[in-house]
Structures are given as structure tokens and as C-alpha cells.
C-alpha positions as CSV (number, residue, x, y, z in Angstrom):
1,M,-2.8,25.5,18.9
2,I,-0.6,25.6,15.8
3,I,1.3,22.4,17.2
4,E,-2.1,20.5,17.3
5,L,-3.1,21.8,13.7
6,L,0.4,20.9,12.5
7,I,-0.1,17.1,14.1
8,T,-3.8,17.2,12.8
9,G,-2.6,17.9,9.4
10,F,0.2,15.2,9.4
11,I,-2.5,12.4,10.2
12,V,-5.0,13.8,7.9
13,M,-2.7,14.1,5.2
14,G,-1.6,10.6,6.2
15,G,-5.0,9.1,6.0
16,F,-5.9,10.7,2.6
17,F,-2.8,9.4,0.9
18,G,-3.5,5.8,2.3
19,F,-6.9,6.0,1.1
20,V,-6.1,7.0,-2.1
21,G,-3.2,4.3,-2.3
22,S,-5.5,2.0,-1.7
23,F,-8.3,2.9,-3.9
24,G,-5.4,3.0,-6.7
25,L,-4.3,-0.6,-5.6
26,L,-7.8,-1.7,-6.6
27,K,-9.0,0.2,-9.4
28,L,-5.8,0.9,-11.6
29,N,-5.9,-1.4,-14.8
30,D,-2.4,-3.3,-15.0
31,P,0.1,-4.8,-12.4
32,M,2.5,-2.0,-13.1
33,S,0.0,0.6,-12.1
34,R,-1.2,-1.3,-9.2
35,M,2.5,-1.8,-7.9
36,H,2.9,2.3,-8.2
37,A,-0.1,3.1,-6.1
38,P,0.7,1.3,-2.8
39,T,4.7,2.1,-3.0
40,K,4.0,5.7,-3.4
41,A,0.8,7.1,-2.1
42,T,0.7,4.6,0.8
43,T,4.4,5.1,1.6
44,L,3.3,9.1,2.0
45,G,0.4,8.1,4.0
46,V,2.1,6.0,6.6
47,G,4.9,8.6,6.7
48,G,2.5,11.4,7.4
49,V,1.1,9.5,10.5
50,L,4.6,8.5,11.7
51,L,5.4,12.5,11.5
52,G,2.4,13.6,13.4
53,S,3.1,10.8,16.1
54,M,6.8,11.9,16.6
55,L,5.8,15.5,16.6
56,H,3.3,14.5,19.2
57,A,5.8,12.6,21.1
58,V,8.4,15.6,20.9
59,V,5.7,18.3,22.0
60,Y,3.5,16.7,24.7
61,E,5.8,14.0,25.9
62,G,9.1,15.8,25.8
63,R,11.0,12.9,24.2
64,L,12.2,11.9,20.6
65,S,10.3,8.8,19.6
66,A,12.9,6.6,18.1
67,H,10.0,3.7,17.1
68,E,8.4,5.9,14.5
69,L,11.6,7.3,13.3
70,L,12.9,3.4,12.7
71,I,9.8,2.7,11.1
72,T,9.9,5.6,8.7
73,L,13.5,4.7,7.5
74,F,12.5,1.3,7.0
75,L,9.4,1.9,5.1
76,L,11.2,4.4,2.7
77,V,14.0,1.7,2.2
78,S,11.9,-1.1,1.7
79,A,9.1,0.1,-0.4
80,P,11.3,0.5,-3.4
81,V,13.1,-2.4,-3.3
82,T,9.7,-4.5,-2.8
83,A,8.5,-2.4,-6.4
84,N,11.7,-3.2,-8.2
85,F,11.2,-6.9,-7.5
86,L,7.5,-6.8,-8.6
87,A,8.1,-4.9,-11.5
88,K,11.0,-7.6,-12.3
89,V,8.8,-10.8,-12.0
90,F,6.2,-8.6,-14.0
91,I,8.6,-8.2,-16.9
92,N,9.8,-11.6,-16.6
93,Q,6.5,-13.1,-17.0
94,Q,5.8,-11.2,-20.0
95,T,2.3,-10.5,-19.4
96,K,0.4,-7.9,-21.5
97,P,-2.1,-5.6,-19.6
98,K,-4.8,-6.7,-22.2
99,D,-4.4,-10.5,-20.9
100,L,-5.2,-9.6,-17.5
101,P,-8.4,-9.7,-15.9
102,V,-10.0,-6.3,-15.3
103,P,-10.6,-4.9,-11.5
104,G,-14.3,-4.9,-12.1
105,D,-15.0,-8.5,-12.7
106,C,-14.4,-9.7,-9.1
107,K,-14.2,-13.6,-9.8
108,L,-11.7,-13.5,-12.7
109,W,-9.5,-10.9,-10.5
110,A,-9.5,-12.8,-7.5
111,T,-9.0,-16.4,-8.8
112,H,-6.6,-15.1,-12.2
113,N,-7.0,-18.4,-13.9
114,K,-7.0,-20.6,-11.0
115,P,-9.0,-23.8,-10.4
116,E,-12.3,-23.5,-8.8
117,H,-12.1,-24.2,-5.2
118,R,-14.1,-27.1,-3.9
119,S,-15.9,-27.4,-0.8
120,A,-15.8,-30.4,1.7
121,D,-19.1,-31.7,0.3
122,T,-18.0,-31.8,-3.2
123,P,-17.0,-35.5,-4.0
124,E,-13.7,-36.0,-5.8
125,A,-13.6,-36.8,-9.5
């Protein structure tokens, strides 16, 4: 019973952190904050689910699951490196947060000053 509650706790914690990270990615105002949400909270979310899966494999299947351990290690190594590269791009662009479209304006947020897409029916100019 205690092991089942522990496994459930890890999975629920993973789902909660995954939701918070995804929500933060959509709702935070500037790219540096948007980068912070998935690299921190979602890493904890996936880590929680993987810990629950590893515990389940050890207790109910009687084996140590190397796949989940390798995924966790890869995630913990790759997320900070990716965040560092994204931060360097943001700094090198020297984009001010006030110049970026706000998250609530979906059309500008999705295109970010890209030209409008033409459909196949629209004749070339």
C-alpha cells in the first residue's frame, strides 16, 4: 500500500510539474522566462514520472529498469545545455522583451513578424 502511494505520488507530481511547465511556456511574457518554465518544471515533471516507473519496475517486476534511468540522466544533462543555447541566441539577438508580441495576441505570437501564408488559391503577385 505504501509503495503504491509512493508510485502514485511520483506520477501525480510529474503530471503537476509538466502542466505547470507547459502553462508557463504559454503564459510568461519574455523568451527568457518562457525558456525557464520548460527547462525547470517540465524536467521535474518527466523526472517524477520516470521515478514512479522505475519504482514500479523494481517492486512489481523485480528488475531495475535501465531505460528509465538512462532517459532521466539524458534529460538532466540535455535540458540545461539547451537552455544555455537558447539564452545565448536571445542575448545575441538583443531583442527587448517589450518589442516581442504578447502571449495573448495569438496571431502575432504565432507568426512573430513572418509574412502571411498564402493559400493555393491565392494568385502570385
